[in-house]
C-alpha positions in Angstrom: -4.4 -3.4 -24.6 -5.1 0.2 -23.5 -8.5 1.0 -22.0 -10.8 2.7 -24.6 -10.5 6.0 -22.8 -6.7 6.2 -23.4 -5.8 5.9 -27.1 -6.3 9.6 -27.7 -3.6 10.3 -25.1 -1.0 8.6 -27.3 -0.7 11.6 -29.5 -0.5 14.3 -26.7 2.8 16.0 -26.2 3.2 15.3 -22.6 3.2 11.5 -22.9 6.1 9.3 -23.7 5.3 5.7 -24.6 6.8 3.4 -23.7 9.5 3.9 -21.1 11.4 0.8 -20.4 12.6 -0.1 -16.8 13.9 -3.6 -16.8 11.1 -5.6 -18.4 8.4 -3.1 -17.3 6.7 -0.9 -19.8 5.4 2.2 -18.2 3.2 5.0 -19.6 4.2 8.1 -17.7 3.9 11.9 -17.8 7.0 13.3 -19.3 6.2 16.9 -18.4 4.1 16.7 -15.3 4.3 20.4 -14.6 2.6 21.2 -18.0 -0.3 18.9 -17.6 -2.7 21.8 -17.0 -4.1 21.2 -13.6 -4.3 19.0 -10.5 -6.7 16.3 -9.5 -10.4 17.3 -9.3 -11.5 19.2 -6.2 -9.4 20.5 -3.3 -6.2 18.8 -2.6 -6.4 16.3 0.3 -3.5 14.6 2.0 -2.3 11.6 -0.1 -1.8 8.2 1.3 0.1 5.7 -1.0 0.1 2.0 -0.5 3.2 0.5 -2.2 3.9 -3.2 -2.5 3.2 -6.5 -4.0 -0.1 -8.5 -4.4 -1.2 -7.9 -0.8 -1.3 -4.3 -1.8 -2.7 -4.8 -5.3 -5.6 -6.8 -3.8 -6.2 -4.5 -0.9 -9.1 -2.7 -2.6 -11.0 -6.0 -3.2 -14.2 -6.5 -1.2 -13.3 -6.3 2.4 -9.7 -5.5 1.7 -7.5 -3.4 4.0 -7.0 -0.6 1.5 -10.7 -0.3 1.1 -11.2 -0.2 4.9 -8.6 2.6 5.2 -10.2 4.5 2.3 -13.6 4.3 4.1 -12.2 5.3 7.4 -10.5 8.4 5.9 -13.3 9.3 3.5 -13.3 13.1 2.8 -10.1 13.4 4.8 -7.4 11.8 2.6 -7.1 10.2 -0.8 -5.7 6.6 -0.6 -4.3 5.1 -3.7 -2.7 1.7 -4.5 0.6 1.2 -6.2 0.4 -2.6 -5.8 2.1 -5.0 -8.2 1.2 -8.7 -8.1 4.2 -11.0 -7.8 6.8 -8.3 -7.2 9.8 -8.5 -4.9 12.0 -5.7 -3.4 14.4 -5.8 -6.4 11.7 -4.7 -8.7 10.4 -2.1 -6.3 13.8 -0.4 -6.1 13.9 -0.3 -9.9 10.8 2.0 -10.1 11.2 4.2 -7.0 11.9 7.3 -9.1 8.8 6.7 -11.2 6.4 5.8 -8.5 7.7 8.5 -6.1 9.3 11.2 -8.3 10.9 14.0 -6.3 9.6 16.7 -8.6 5.9 15.5 -8.6 3.5 18.4 -8.0 1.6 16.3 -5.4 3.7 14.5 -2.7 2.4 11.8 -0.3 1.7 12.5 3.3 1.9 8.8 4.2 3.4 5.8 2.4 2.6 2.3 3.6 5.2 -0.2 2.2 4.9 -4.0 1.9 7.5 -6.3 0.3 8.9 -9.5 1.7 6.5 -12.4 1.0 7.8 -13.0 -2.5 11.4 -12.3 -1.5 11.2 -14.9 1.2 10.3 -17.7 -1.2 13.1 -20.3 -1.5 15.4 -20.0 -4.5 14.7 -21.9 -7.7 17.5 -24.0 -9.1 17.3 -22.1 -12.4 18.1 -18.8 -10.7 14.8 -17.4 -11.9 11.9 -16.5 -9.6 11.1 -13.9 -7.0 13.6 -15.1 -4.3 15.8 -12.4 -2.9 18.5 -13.3 -0.3 17.8 -11.9 3.2 20.6 -9.4 3.3 19.8 -8.0 -0.1 16.1 -7.8 0.9 17.2 -5.7 3.9 19.3 -3.4 1.7 16.5 -3.0 -0.8 14.1 -2.0 1.9 16.7 0.4 3.3 16.9 2.0 -0.2 13.1 2.4 -0.3 13.0 4.0 3.1 15.8 6.4 2.3 14.2 7.4 -1.0 10.9 8.1 0.8 12.6 10.0 3.6 14.3 12.2 1.0 11.1 13.3 -0.8 10.4 17.0 -0.6 7.5 16.7 2.0 9.2 13.9 3.9 6.1 11.7 4.2 5.4 9.6 7.2 6.2 5.9 6.5 4.8 2.6 7.7 6.4 -0.7 6.7 4.4 -3.9 6.9 6.4 -6.9 8.0 6.0 -10.2 6.2 2.8 -12.0 7.3 2.6 -15.7 8.0 1.2 -18.3 5.5 -1.0 -21.4 5.7 1.4 -23.9 4.2 -1.2 -26.6 3.7 -3.7 -24.3 2.0 -0.9 -22.9 -0.2 0.0 -26.4 -1.5 -3.6 -27.2 -2.1 -4.1 -24.0 -4.2 -0.8 -24.2 -6.1 -1.4 -23.5 -9.8 -0.5 -26.4 -12.2 1.3 -23.8 -14.4 4.0 -22.9 -11.8 6.8 -24.9 -10.4 6.8 -25.9 -6.7 6.8 -22.9 -4.4 9.0 -23.1 -1.3 7.2 -20.7 1.1 7.1 -21.5 4.8 6.1 -19.8 8.0 9.7 -20.0 9.2 11.0 -18.1 6.1 8.3 -15.5 6.6 9.4 -15.1 10.2 13.0 -14.5 9.2 12.1 -11.8 6.7 9.6 -10.3 9.1 12.2 -10.0 11.9 14.8 -8.5 9.5 12.3 -5.9 8.3 11.4 -5.0 11.9 15.0 -4.7 12.9 15.7 -2.4 10.0 12.8 -0.2 10.9 14.1 0.2 14.4 17.5 1.2 13.0 15.9 3.8 10.6 13.2 5.1 13.0 10.4 3.9 10.7 7.1 2.7 12.0 6.5 -1.0 11.4 3.6 -3.4 11.7 4.5 -6.9 12.8 1.9 -8.8 10.7 3.6 -12.1 11.4 2.6 -11.8 15.1 -0.6 -9.9 14.7 -2.3 -12.3 12.3 -1.4 -15.3 14.4 -3.1 -13.8 17.4 -6.4 -14.0 15.6 -8.5 -17.0 16.5 -8.4 -19.8 13.9 -6.0 -17.6 11.9 -4.8 -20.4 9.6 -8.3 -20.8 8.1 -9.8 -17.4 8.8 -7.2 -15.0 7.5 -6.3 -16.3 4.0 -8.1 -17.0 0.7 -5.4 -19.3 -0.7 -2.8 -19.7 2.0 -1.0 -16.5 1.1 -3.4 -13.7 0.2 -5.6 -12.1 2.8 -9.3 -12.8 3.3 -11.6 -10.0 4.7 -10.7 -11.2 8.2 -7.0 -11.1 7.5 -7.4 -7.6 6.0 -9.2 -6.5 9.1 -6.1 -7.3 11.1 -3.9 -5.3 8.7 -6.2 -2.3 8.8 -6.5 -2.4 12.6 -2.7 -2.5 13.0 -2.2 0.4 10.6 -4.9 2.5 12.3 -3.3 1.8 15.6 0.0 3.2 14.4 -1.8 6.3 12.9 -3.6 6.8 16.2 -0.5 6.5 18.5 2.2 8.1 16.4 3.2 11.5 17.6 3.6 13.0 14.2 3.2 16.6 13.1 1.0 17.1 11.4 -1.0 14.3 12.9 -2.6 11.7 10.6 -5.1 10.6 13.2 -8.5 10.5 11.5 -10.3 12.8 14.0 -7.5 15.4 13.8 -7.8 15.8 10.0 -10.3 18.3 8.5 -13.4 17.0 6.7 -13.7 18.3 3.1 -16.7 20.6 2.7 -17.9 20.1 6.3 -19.7 23.5 6.7 -23.3 23.6 7.7 -25.8 24.0 4.8 -29.5 24.7 4.4 -29.5 21.8 2.0 -28.7 19.3 4.7 -31.4 17.0 6.1 -34.0 18.9 8.1 -34.0 18.2 11.9 -37.1 17.1 13.8 -37.7 20.7 15.0 -38.4 21.7 11.5 -36.2 24.8 11.8 -32.6 23.6 11.6 -30.6 21.1 9.5 -28.3 18.2 10.5 -24.8 18.2 9.1 -24.2 14.6 8.4 -20.4 15.1 7.8 -20.0 15.3 11.6 -21.3 11.7 11.9 -19.9 9.9 8.9 
């Protein structure tokens, strides 16, 4: 069901409904250039988080997407394109829709995570999210090449497959799904393959499989259900991404302190300082 604010859009000339991509129904702008405007306010750099459930849930309380959005407040717009349960096969299907080359606004940074669902063992029926390792690598290669060929050539960070808590995963398995074969060893294989691909393509990568296991009591502290990240696990992800952004020698730089703050000029409407004669520009502190 569409949100109550959307039905009137069904009759506007710039929407085509539905567009079918595989088994996905997508409402999308058919004539983006004729939409009659951009997002509200000045255009900020756009950071896009693209991936499966670890991305979709990243704006939950304490999530790593929310942390990044807070850190880059008034400097960049950070949006999620996360899809629960997806693998790299489905990601490749929608690349042109999620990242159209003719979009008026292009991302400055794309953070990509797929691999956890791909790494699950195959089901005897042939159904399910499993993607063989070599196909996974080729799918991730396609994603990287597509992003590199966007008009503004955004900076790219891939996230390697994180570990799992196998015991907690079995304890939290839904009675509505068949047995899930998801092990730390499989996660390691897909993580290493992603890291190796990134070296080949000169793409920045975060080794989550290693980083999370460095955290004290990581098995219990970093997951909600054995797979998805707790606030503590999200902190690890955010810290590792921020480390890449701080250390990368990119032009233009995406380091937080190097990016302009929106509407940062002094104003007589700021809080009055103790001297009673001047004001304090809080944008310099937050």
